[in-house]
N, C-alpha and C positions, 0 to 999 in steps of 0.2 A: 431838683435832685439834691439829696443830702450830701454832706461832706463825706460820709462813709461810702456812699455809692460812687461818688466821684473818685475817691481813693482806690476803691476796688476796680473800677473801670480803667484807671490809669495803670494800676498794677498788672491787670490782665493784658493791656495793650503792650506794656513793657515786656512782659514775659513772652508774648507772642513774637515780638521783635527779636528778643534774644534767641528764641528757638529757631527762627528763620535764619538769623545771622550765623548761628553755629550749627546749621542743619547738617553740614559735612563733618562736624566735630561733636557728636552726641556726648562724648565724655565731658566736654566743657559744660554743656547744658546740665548734665546730671550732677556735676560737682556744684554748680550754682544752686540747683534744687536741694542738694544735700546741705549746703550752707544755710539756706532758708529754713529747712526743717530743723537743723540743729539750733538755730536762733529761736525758732518758735517753741521748741521743747526746752529752751533755756540751758542747753548744753554749751552754747556759744553765745557770748555777750555781744552787745552792739559793736564795740570796737573790733572784736574778733570777726564778725560777719562782714563788716566793712572792709577790713584788711584782706580777708579771703576773696571777696568779690573783686576788690581792686586788683589783686594779683591775677585772678582769672581773666579779667577784662583789661589788662595793662595796655593793650594796643588799641583800646576803644574808649577814649576819655568820655565820649558821649554816653556810653552805657554806665560808666562810673557815676557821672552826674545824674543820670536818670534813676539810679538806684535809690535816691532819696524818696521815691514814691512809696517805698515799703516802710518808711518810718513816719510815725505820727508827728504832727506839729509839736515842737518842743514846748509850746505854751499850753497844750492840751493836757491838763493834769489828770484827766480821766484814765489815761493809759499809763500813768506813772506807777512805778513799783511801790508797794507799801513802805511806810517809813521804817527805818531800822529799829529793832527792838532793844538794841544794846544801849546802855546808859552812857552819857558823855564822859563819865568818870571811869568807864570800863577800860582796862588796858587793851591795846590793839592785839588782835589774834594773829 
């Protein structure tokens, strides 16, 4: 099984666990999905999605730890954003 297939399987297992856990609180699960969608559409950055999910799951530290399933290995540069196009001498914006 490839690394991508493993990640996908882990993510689906995690999502099913979250959905079962919050079965009586669909608004929490929907807010979780909204955060993931905003991250995927780049409306929300990585720290933002982590903060939002941590707030949603504040009483479930196991879910917060498991959330790392959604992020690629930091050493995997294939998922890294393209380098900045600004020159090092450009003033900060």
